[in-house]
C-alpha positions in Angstrom: 25.1 -21.0 -115.5 22.2 -18.6 -116.1 19.0 -18.8 -114.3 15.7 -19.1 -116.2 12.7 -17.7 -114.4 9.3 -18.7 -115.9 6.4 -16.8 -114.6 2.6 -17.2 -115.1 2.6 -20.8 -116.4 -1.0 -21.7 -117.1 -2.5 -25.0 -115.8 -2.6 -26.3 -119.3 1.1 -25.9 -119.8 4.2 -27.7 -118.5 7.9 -27.4 -118.6 9.9 -30.2 -120.2 13.7 -30.5 -119.8 15.7 -33.0 -121.8 12.7 -34.5 -123.7 13.0 -32.3 -126.8 14.9 -32.8 -130.0 16.2 -30.5 -132.7 16.1 -31.7 -136.3 15.6 -35.4 -135.0 18.6 -35.1 -132.7 17.9 -35.6 -129.0 19.1 -32.5 -127.2 19.2 -32.7 -123.4 20.0 -29.0 -123.3 16.6 -27.9 -124.4 14.1 -26.4 -122.0 10.5 -26.1 -123.4 7.1 -24.8 -122.4 4.5 -27.0 -124.0 0.8 -27.7 -123.8 -0.1 -30.8 -121.8 -1.3 -33.7 -123.9 -2.1 -37.4 -123.7 -0.2 -38.1 -126.9 3.4 -39.4 -127.2 4.5 -36.3 -129.2 3.6 -32.9 -128.0 1.9 -30.9 -130.7 1.9 -27.4 -129.2 5.4 -26.1 -128.3 5.1 -22.6 -126.9 8.7 -21.5 -126.2 12.2 -23.2 -126.1 15.5 -22.3 -124.6 18.9 -23.9 -125.0 21.3 -24.2 -122.1 24.7 -23.5 -123.8 27.3 -25.6 -122.0 30.2 -23.7 -123.5 29.1 -20.1 -122.6 27.0 -21.1 -119.5 24.2 -19.0 -120.9 20.5 -19.8 -121.6 19.6 -18.8 -125.1 16.2 -18.4 -126.6 15.5 -20.6 -129.6 13.5 -18.6 -132.1 12.9 -21.2 -134.8 10.6 -23.9 -133.4 9.9 -25.6 -136.8 12.4 -28.4 -136.3 11.8 -28.8 -132.5 9.9 -31.9 -131.4 9.1 -32.7 -127.8 8.2 -36.1 -126.3 5.6 -36.4 -123.5 7.7 -37.7 -120.7 4.6 -38.8 -118.8 3.2 -40.9 -121.8 4.7 -44.2 -120.6 3.3 -43.6 -117.1 -0.2 -43.0 -118.5 -0.3 -45.9 -120.9 2.2 -48.5 -119.6 1.9 -48.6 -115.8 4.5 -50.8 -114.0 3.8 -54.5 -114.1 3.4 -56.2 -110.8 
């Protein structure tokens, strides 16, 4: 498998792996740089790559129109564990 090196990530950005979907289909092979948010759905998706399981290569996704990312920390922010 390829290695993806991400440099100079700003403090307002984060990397999400496995929480993005393409055309409403959850795709655990997507790696995304997004802006942090308190919303369930992330509005600002900066860059996306796909880990291709067949070729073992990381491919850049150029069309971000049908990409949606879910804020994996949303449930922790708004639904803390019940005691």
